[in-house]
C-alpha positions as a printed NumPy array, in Angstrom:
array([[-11.741,  -0.258,  17.773],
       [ -8.632,  -0.969,  19.861],
       [ -4.975,  -1.125,  19.107],
       [ -3.595,  -4.28 ,  17.512],
       [  0.023,  -3.972,  18.703],
       [  1.761,  -3.917,  22.071],
       [  5.321,  -3.227,  23.145],
       [  7.417,  -6.212,  24.175],
       [ 11.021,  -6.381,  25.32 ],
       [ 12.646,  -3.786,  27.53 ],
       [ 13.026,  -0.018,  27.688],
       [ 15.806,   1.536,  29.739],
       [ 15.478,   4.937,  31.421],
       [ 18.586,   6.794,  32.571],
       [ 20.278,  10.184,  33.129],
       [ 17.326,  11.472,  35.141],
       [ 17.731,  15.02 ,  36.436],
       [ 15.327,  17.245,  38.394],
       [ 15.786,  20.972,  38.994],
       [ 13.456,  23.12 ,  41.113],
       [ 13.135,  26.596,  39.595],
       [ 12.683,  29.861,  41.498],
       [  9.17 ,  30.31 ,  40.016],
       [  7.919,  27.123,  41.728],
       [  8.12 ,  24.902,  38.667],
       [ 10.391,  21.911,  38.26 ],
       [ 12.294,  20.684,  35.22 ],
       [ 12.496,  16.895,  34.799],
       [ 14.787,  15.584,  32.064],
       [ 15.6  ,  11.945,  31.299],
       [ 16.673,   9.579,  28.525],
       [ 15.038,   6.427,  27.163],
       [ 16.76 ,   3.618,  25.26 ],
       [ 14.208,   1.788,  23.068],
       [ 16.74 ,  -0.486,  21.299],
       [ 15.382,  -3.657,  22.948],
       [ 11.673,  -2.741,  22.742],
       [  9.638,  -4.05 ,  19.801],
       [  6.098,  -4.004,  18.448],
       [  4.2  ,  -7.262,  18.902],
       [  1.007,  -7.974,  16.96 ],
       [ -1.849,  -9.114,  19.192],
       [ -3.518, -10.66 ,  16.171],
       [ -0.646, -12.806,  14.896],
       [  1.588, -12.967,  17.977],
       [  4.567, -12.022,  15.812],
       [  7.19 ,  -9.584,  17.09 ],
       [  8.697,  -7.038,  14.699],
       [ 12.354,  -7.147,  15.77 ],
       [ 14.042,  -4.047,  14.38 ],
       [ 17.785,  -3.326,  14.344],
       [ 19.379,  -1.032,  16.925],
       [ 19.473,   2.59 ,  15.831],
       [ 20.503,   5.993,  17.173],
       [ 16.861,   7.031,  16.648],
       [ 15.936,   4.691,  19.508],
       [ 17.499,   7.09 ,  22.037],
       [ 14.896,   9.614,  23.154],
       [ 15.423,  12.68 ,  25.352],
       [ 12.354,  13.768,  27.351],
       [ 12.026,  17.189,  28.937],
       [  9.075,  18.182,  31.085],
       [  7.979,  21.145,  33.205],
       [  5.945,  20.424,  36.311],
       [  4.143,  22.58 ,  38.872],
       [  2.771,  21.588,  42.277],
       [ -1.003,  22.039,  42.659],
       [ -2.725,  23.241,  45.868],
       [ -2.548,  19.731,  47.333],
       [  1.205,  19.512,  46.66 ],
       [  0.862,  17.035,  43.783],
       [  3.269,  17.65 ,  40.911],
       [  1.397,  18.083,  37.612],
       [  3.065,  17.975,  34.199],
       [  2.488,  21.225,  32.28 ],
       [  4.598,  20.434,  29.212],
       [  6.415,  17.382,  27.877],
       [  8.636,  17.335,  24.808],
       [ 10.724,  14.569,  23.296],
       [ 13.671,  14.478,  20.924],
       [ 14.23 ,  11.209,  19.071],
       [ 17.833,  10.417,  18.144],
       [ 19.187,  12.674,  20.886],
       [ 22.991,  12.772,  20.969],
       [ 22.821,  13.61 ,  24.71 ],
       [ 21.333,  10.155,  25.371],
       [ 23.893,   8.259,  23.306],
       [ 26.988,   9.174,  25.306]])
């Protein structure tokens, strides 16, 4: 059984910051604005347009480490919905 909804509209990503740590890991932090992204039913074609909200600002924080081939791999990823840091 598959999903019956898809995202439509636009998401905005901003305030991206990368820091390389002395232990070889990297911290990648960024914000997402979901205020113009909505669920759309694949069955009915209807879009659920919801009002703008502070909860639609999400702060993501991840820790990455380079593998033996030099490819950065995400070790952890956390998110904070309604982040004040993304609303300023």
